[in-house]
C-alpha positions as CSV (number, residue, x, y, z in Angstrom):
1,M,24.9,9.5,-4.5
2,K,21.3,8.8,-5.4
3,S,19.5,10.6,-8.1
4,S,16.0,11.9,-8.0
5,R,14.9,9.0,-10.2
6,D,16.2,6.6,-7.5
7,Y,14.2,8.4,-4.9
8,S,11.1,8.4,-7.0
9,Q,11.4,4.7,-7.7
10,N,12.0,3.9,-4.0
11,T,9.0,6.0,-3.0
12,K,6.8,4.2,-5.5
13,K,7.9,0.8,-4.2
14,F,7.2,1.9,-0.6
15,L,3.7,3.1,-1.5
16,E,2.9,-0.1,-3.3
17,L,4.5,-2.6,-0.9
18,V,4.0,-1.0,2.5
19,Y,1.8,2.0,2.7
20,N,-1.1,0.8,0.6
21,Q,-1.2,-2.6,2.2
22,T,-1.2,-1.2,5.8
23,R,-3.5,1.8,5.6
24,I,-7.2,1.5,6.1
25,H,-9.5,2.1,3.1
26,S,-13.0,3.5,3.6
27,S,-14.2,1.8,0.4
28,I,-13.6,-1.6,2.1
29,E,-15.2,-0.9,5.4
30,Y,-12.1,0.7,7.0
31,N,-10.0,-2.5,6.7
32,T,-6.6,-2.9,5.3
33,P,-6.5,-4.7,1.9
34,E,-4.9,-7.8,3.6
35,D,-7.6,-7.9,6.3
36,F,-10.3,-7.5,3.7
37,E,-9.0,-10.3,1.6
38,M,-8.7,-12.6,4.7
39,L,-12.4,-11.9,5.4
40,G,-13.2,-13.5,2.0
41,E,-15.1,-10.5,0.8
42,V,-13.2,-10.0,-2.5
């Protein structure tokens, strides 16, 4: 059985590794971070 700490750690990993890399950000012209970096604008 998983504890609430396990769920919290898994949620944090998901947000860092998946969600934040795939969602668009208004501060970088509505691109994903990966797309923005590929454009060479960092």
